[in-house]
Backbone as numpy.savetxt, mean C-alpha at the origin, in Angstrom:
# Nx Ny Nz CAx CAy CAz Cx Cy Cz
15.38 -7.70 -11.75 15.62 -7.28 -10.38 14.27 -6.96 -9.72
14.29 -6.96 -8.40 13.06 -6.66 -7.66 13.39 -5.82 -6.43
12.34 -5.22 -5.90 12.47 -4.36 -4.73 11.48 -4.82 -3.67
11.93 -4.84 -2.42 11.04 -5.14 -1.31 10.40 -3.85 -0.85
9.06 -3.87 -0.78 8.31 -2.67 -0.40 7.49 -2.98 0.85
7.56 -2.07 1.81 6.72 -2.15 3.01 6.43 -0.73 3.49
6.02 -0.59 4.73 5.66 0.73 5.28 6.83 1.70 5.32
8.04 1.22 5.15 9.23 2.07 5.16 9.77 2.39 3.76
8.93 2.26 2.74 9.39 2.53 1.37 8.88 3.88 0.92
9.65 4.73 0.33 11.10 4.62 0.17 11.87 5.09 1.39
11.17 5.75 2.34 11.81 6.22 3.58 11.01 5.74 4.78
11.62 5.73 5.93 10.99 5.24 7.16 9.61 5.84 7.38
8.61 4.98 7.46 7.25 5.39 7.78 6.44 5.99 6.64
7.01 6.08 5.43 6.29 6.72 4.32 4.96 6.05 3.98
4.87 4.74 4.08 3.64 4.04 3.71 2.92 3.43 4.92
3.24 3.94 6.09 2.53 3.53 7.30 1.11 4.08 7.22
0.13 3.32 7.67 -1.27 3.73 7.56 -1.72 4.35 8.89
-1.98 5.65 8.82 -2.43 6.41 10.00 -3.61 7.29 9.59
-4.43 7.67 10.58 -5.55 8.56 10.29 -5.07 10.01 10.29
-5.99 10.93 10.11 -5.65 12.35 10.02 -4.97 12.87 11.28
-5.22 12.24 12.41 -4.61 12.65 13.69 -3.26 11.98 13.91
-2.85 11.09 13.00 -1.58 10.40 13.14 -1.67 9.10 13.92
-2.91 8.68 14.27 -3.09 7.43 14.99 -3.02 6.26 14.01
-2.33 5.17 14.36 -2.20 4.02 13.46 -3.54 3.33 13.21
-3.69 2.79 12.02 -4.88 2.03 11.64 -4.50 0.55 11.56
-5.09 -0.24 12.43 -4.84 -1.68 12.45 -5.79 -2.39 11.49
-5.33 -3.44 10.85 -6.11 -4.29 9.95 -6.60 -3.58 8.69
-5.88 -2.55 8.27 -6.20 -1.92 6.98 -5.77 -2.86 5.86
-6.53 -2.88 4.78 -6.18 -3.68 3.61 -5.26 -2.87 2.72
-4.17 -3.48 2.31 -3.24 -2.83 1.38 -3.15 -3.72 0.15
-3.47 -3.12 -0.99 -3.38 -3.85 -2.26 -2.52 -3.06 -3.22
-1.68 -3.77 -3.95 -0.77 -3.16 -4.91 -1.25 -3.48 -6.32
-1.39 -2.42 -7.13 -1.82 -2.54 -8.52 -0.75 -1.96 -9.43
-0.70 -2.41 -10.67 0.10 -1.69 -11.65 -0.61 -0.37 -11.91
0.16 0.66 -12.26 -0.45 1.95 -12.54 -1.44 1.85 -13.68
-1.08 1.11 -14.73 -1.96 0.98 -15.89 -3.30 0.34 -15.50
-3.26 -0.73 -14.72 -4.50 -1.40 -14.31 -5.36 -0.48 -13.45
-4.75 0.15 -12.47 -5.51 1.02 -11.56 -6.11 2.21 -12.32
-5.33 2.80 -13.20 -5.79 3.97 -13.96 -6.96 3.63 -14.88
-7.01 2.39 -15.33 -8.10 1.98 -16.21 -9.26 1.34 -15.45
-9.22 1.40 -14.12 -10.32 0.90 -13.30 -10.32 -0.60 -13.06
-9.25 -1.27 -13.39 -9.15 -2.71 -13.17 -8.68 -2.98 -11.74
-9.61 -2.93 -10.80 -9.25 -3.08 -9.39 -9.71 -4.40 -8.78
-10.15 -5.33 -9.62 -10.56 -6.62 -9.08 -9.41 -7.62 -9.01
-8.29 -7.28 -9.64 -7.10 -8.13 -9.60 -5.90 -7.27 -9.23
-5.19 -7.66 -8.20 -4.03 -6.91 -7.74 -2.80 -7.78 -7.79
-1.64 -7.15 -7.70 -0.35 -7.83 -7.81 0.07 -8.43 -6.47
-0.23 -7.72 -5.38 0.15 -8.17 -4.04 -0.80 -7.55 -3.03
-0.85 -8.14 -1.85 -1.67 -7.57 -0.78 -1.12 -7.95 0.58
-1.44 -7.13 1.56 -1.10 -7.39 2.94 -2.08 -6.59 3.81
-1.87 -6.61 5.10 -2.67 -5.82 6.03 -1.72 -5.09 6.97
-2.29 -4.29 7.86 -1.46 -3.56 8.82 -1.63 -4.12 10.23
-0.59 -3.91 11.02 -0.62 -4.34 12.42 -1.10 -3.20 13.32
-1.00 -3.37 14.60 -1.46 -2.39 15.58 -0.77 -1.04 15.46
0.42 -1.02 14.84 1.18 0.22 14.66 0.95 0.87 13.29
0.02 0.29 12.48 -0.22 0.80 11.14 0.87 0.41 10.16
1.71 -0.55 10.56 2.80 -1.02 9.72 2.38 -2.29 8.99
2.95 -2.49 7.81 2.58 -3.65 7.01 2.98 -4.94 7.71
2.08 -5.92 7.73 2.37 -7.21 8.34 3.42 -7.95 7.53
3.30 -7.90 6.20 4.25 -8.57 5.32 4.73 -7.60 4.25
6.02 -7.63 3.92 6.50 -6.83 2.79 6.05 -7.49 1.49
6.09 -6.73 0.41 5.78 -7.28 -0.92 7.00 -7.09 -1.81
7.14 -7.97 -2.77 8.26 -7.92 -3.71 7.71 -7.45 -5.06
8.24 -6.33 -5.56 7.77 -5.76 -6.82 8.93 -5.63 -7.81
8.61 -5.73 -9.09 9.62 -5.57 -10.13 10.18 -4.16 -10.11
11.47 -4.04 -10.36 12.12 -2.73 -10.45 11.70 -2.00 -11.72
11.79 -0.67 -11.67 11.57 0.14 -12.85 10.13 0.27 -13.28
9.20 0.05 -12.38 7.78 0.16 -12.71 7.10 1.11 -11.73
5.94 1.61 -12.16 5.14 2.47 -11.28 3.95 1.66 -10.80
3.70 1.77 -9.51 2.67 0.99 -8.83 1.72 1.92 -8.08
0.53 1.41 -7.79 -0.41 2.12 -6.94 -0.59 1.29 -5.68
-0.33 1.92 -4.54 -0.55 1.31 -3.23 -1.90 1.82 -2.75
-2.87 0.92 -2.68 -4.25 1.27 -2.30 -4.48 0.78 -0.87
-4.94 1.69 -0.01 -5.10 1.37 1.41 -6.51 1.73 1.86
-7.13 0.83 2.62 -8.44 1.15 3.17 -8.81 0.21 4.31
-9.66 0.70 5.16 -10.32 -0.10 6.18 -11.75 0.43 6.21
-12.68 -0.35 5.65 -14.05 0.15 5.53 -14.58 0.76 6.83
-15.21 1.89 6.70 -15.80 2.72 7.77 -14.78 3.38 8.70
-13.47 3.12 8.50 -12.48 3.70 9.39 -11.40 4.51 8.68
-11.02 4.09 7.47 -9.91 4.74 6.78 -10.02 4.53 5.28
-9.81 5.62 4.56 -9.72 5.56 3.11 -11.06 5.37 2.43
-11.00 4.94 1.18 -9.81 4.47 0.51 -8.87 5.61 0.14
-7.59 5.29 0.17 -6.54 6.23 -0.21 -5.54 5.46 -1.05
-4.85 6.18 -1.92 -3.82 5.50 -2.70 -2.64 6.43 -2.96
-1.50 5.80 -3.18 -0.25 6.50 -3.42 0.47 5.81 -4.58
1.02 6.58 -5.49 1.84 6.02 -6.56 3.27 5.94 -6.09
3.91 4.81 -6.37 5.34 4.64 -6.08 6.02 4.10 -7.32
7.30 4.35 -7.43 8.11 3.79 -8.50 9.27 3.04 -7.88
9.46 1.81 -8.33 10.52 0.98 -7.78 11.77 1.08 -8.64
């Protein structure tokens, strides 16, 4: 089984990319890693990636395997992050 993940996972707006003031970040890079890979510093290969639109929402959803823990890594050089969040599907 698989789960579709975007800026509304697991609840509306949870993974939307905004700055400290709540303003959306456009063109932020979003990369998805397995928890094991990210924890061991293996960040040159990711499972999925997308970017954000003018509203800080993901341009494309990603499909991830169920029952796993992932790291959602978000950044826009000189403007936002890097920041990351662990999610479980």
